[in-house]
C-alpha positions, -999 to +999 in steps of 0.1 A: +407+318+107+421+283+099+395+257+088+407+222+098+382+205+076+395+223+045+432+216+056+424+179+060+408+176+025+444+166+012+455+150+045+473+121+028+493+144+006+501+167+033+511+139+055+537+124+034+562+153+039+558+149+076+565+112+074+595+119+052+608+146+077+602+126+108+617+093+093+652+111+095+651+118+132+673+093+150+659+097+185+652+064+201+635+071+235+630+108+237+615+122+268+596+150+254+586+155+216+572+190+205+551+197+175+553+234+167+525+243+144+505+211+150+475+220+130+445+196+136+468+171+153+465+142+127+503+141+123+510+148+159+493+114+167+519+097+148+546+110+170+529+093+201+527+060+181+564+063+173+576+073+207+549+059+231+571+067+262+575+104+254+554+133+266+541+149+234+537+188+235+517+204+206+513+241+199+494+261+172+484+297+170+450+289+157+423+282+182+403+263+155+432+239+148+439+234+185+403+225+192+404+199+163+436+185+178+421+182+211+392+162+197+417+138+185+430+135+220+461+155+214+471+177+243+474+208+221+477+245+233+472+277+217+505+296+214+529+314+193+559+296+180+580+327+185+574+326+222+581+289+227+610+278+248+620+242+252+615+225+285+647+209+300+636+174+290+629+182+253+646+158+229+628+164+197+614+195+181+593+191+149+578+220+128+560+209+096+550+237+071+548+264+097+580+284+098+573+299+064+548+323+082+576+336+105+601+358+088+625+356+118+625+318+119+662+314+112+670+332+145+644+310+162+660+279+150+694+291+161+680+299+196+665+265+200+697+248+190+714+268+218+687+259+243+683+222+237+707+197+253+734+179+232+719+149+214+685+167+208+668+169+174+653+198+155+634+190+123+615+212+101+600+215+067+590+245+047+573+248+013+597+260-014+570+266-041+567+303-040+577+307-076+551+282-087+522+291-110+497+288-081+515+312-058+523+337-085+486+337-096+475+345-061+502+372-056+496+388-089+458+390-083+461+402-048+485+430-060+462+441-088+445+475-087+411+462-077+424+443-048+457+459-036+442+482-011+421+455+006+451+430+006+479+454+014+490+429+043+491+398+021+527+383+023+535+386-014+572+377-009+574+344+011+603+336-011+622+361+009+613+344+041+620+308+031+657+300+027+676+277+004+687+242+014+722+253+014+714+283+036+696+261+062+725+237+062+749+265+068+726+280+095+724+248+115+761+239+111+770+273+125+746+267+155+767+236+163+745+209+148+751+178+126+728+185+096+708+166+071+691+191+046+673+182+013+646+193-010+618+172-028+593+181-054+561+160-049+537+157-079+504+154-063+476+137-082+445+156-072+409+150-080+380+175-081+368+203-106+390+228-090+416+208-072+444+232-069+420+260-057+407+235-031+442+228-020+454+265-014+422+275+002+435+255+032+470+273+032+480+301+010+446+317+007+439+318+044+454+354+050+433+367+020+401+351+034+406+368+067+408+402+050+378+399+027+339+400+034+320+371+020+310+388-012+345+401-018+359+366-011+334+351-037+346+377-063+382+369-056+377+332-061+357+338-093+387+358-107+414+333-095+396+301-105+401+304-144+437+314-140+446+283-119+425+262-144+447+274-172+480+269-152+468+234-140+445+218-167+426+188-158+437+156-175+413+135-195+410+111-166+398+138-144+428+143-123+451+174-119+489+171-115+502+197-089+540+198-084+549+210-050+586+217-038+594+214-003+627+219+017+636+196+048+661+201+076+670+176+103+697+186+128+711+170+159+725+193+186+762+184+194 
């Protein structure tokens, strides 16, 4: 279960990559703009503001996120990105921090490029921080003897799912696109006693939360908290610095 309130705790920080991604899309008057993995819809709203004449289509696999998006007035639907097919009038496809959950997403991106009309745009962003201390701490704890049986389905090796900037550039160029691919490491200045834990509760820890009963979840957090506190110490001003690398790809179909 995805919790929109937890996810939105750091909405400003999560919104900046979306803005950086979509700023590189050159479409002027698209007919249809699609947000694949729209979450609670707070960023989808910006697409309607930028392109007021476009039909905005939004999809997310989480009923909770879709409900939150609809409360904002976003016409979101529950759906699996893997099953999505562009309508004939689709000119822009955006997917922000979603494709890392889908191992076969390179094949999806290639398929979309073949289905979209020339001149259409594909833009996506995926985290590239799977070797960061936060992710390593979660993976190592989940794989430890006391948790490994309960968390056997946890995706330990997301780094094998997410490609490199060069790999995505090759993929999109081979699909017949003009490509713009880059990476950025944001250093987020977070506040709160357990700021990094609060951050990953809305993302990385969601598969673990689904697998554990309440008491087990509390124990897991109790074991994880001091590890994260050691890796990301609070500064004397009360803030915590949290580096986060992301990979961006924007492509125009030729």
